[in-house]
N, C-alpha and C positions, 0 to 999 in steps of 0.2 A: 504494500500500500504506500503510495507516495502522495503527499499533500504539501501545500505551501508551508514553509517553516515560519513560525511566529514565536515571539518571546513569551515567557510566562506572564509578564504584565499584560501583553496584548491579549493573551488567552483569558485572563481574569476579567479584563474589560469586556471582551465579547460575551463571556458567560453572564456578567452582570447586566449587560444590555438585554440579553435574551430573557433573563429573569424579570427585569423591570418593565418589559414591553407592556404597553406602548409609552410609558412615561420615563424613559431613560434620558437623563441629562447629567452633566458633569458632576454636580454635587450629589445627586442620588446614586450615581455610579460609585463615587468615593465612599459614601455611607454603606452601600451594599458590600463592597469589597472589604471594608473594615469589619462589618458585622459578620460576614460569612467566613472570611479567611484570616481575620485578625491582623491584617497588614494595612499600613497607611500609605497611600499614594498622595502626593501633593496635587492640588488642582491643576497646576501648571503642567505637571507630568501627565496627568489624565488628558488634558487638552492636546498636548503634543501627540500622544498615542492615538487619540481619536482622529486627529488630522491625518496621521499616517495610515490608520486603518481605512479611513474613507478613501484615501488615495489608492490603496490596494483593492478598493471596491469590495471590502468585506462588510461595510456598513453604509447606511444612508443617513442623511440628516435633513431636518427642515426646521424652520423657526416656528415655535409654538406661539400661542397668544400672549399678550402682555399680562402682567400680574401686578396687582397693587402692592403685594408684599415685596416685590422687587422694584418698586418705584416706577412701575409702568414699563419696565424692560421685559423683553421676550426671552424665553429660554430656547436654546438649540436642542431639539429632541433627536435622539438617535435610535435607529432600528437596524437589525441585521439585514444585510442583503441575502439573497438566496445563496450566493457564494460563501458568505460568512457563516450562515447556518450550516451549510454542508461541511464547511471546514471544521467547526466545533463538533459536529457529529462524527466526522472521520477521526478526529483526535480522541473522542470518547471511545469509539470502537477499538482503536489501536491500544489505548491505555487499558481498557477492559481485557483485551486479549493478553496483554503482558501480565496483568494481575492474575488472570486465570492460570497462566503458566507458573507464576511465582507461587501461587497457593498450593500447587501440586508438589512444590519443592520445600514446603514450610519447615520440614524437619532439618533441612540443611542450615537453617538460621537459628537453631536452638542451641 
């Protein structure tokens, strides 16, 4: 199985976007990653990765409506593209296959 190589941070962001659908925006992605994985990514880092993932055509973005809590500013909302969804699915399948193989060798790690 061969698929596009992405970093762990990129993978976490793609997973967070999938979980948060349809309301994924930078701050909600940051909170989801902190909550689920216990790791903190700076908003600047998240924005840089989002831009890179959009250039790789793994996600799409659009401006949401303005929000009074944000002083009338709009949020940029992110969703996975078909290519992005297929990529995280392929990663899941590959990881699961490896974990299945590892579990048959569990005595080797005792």
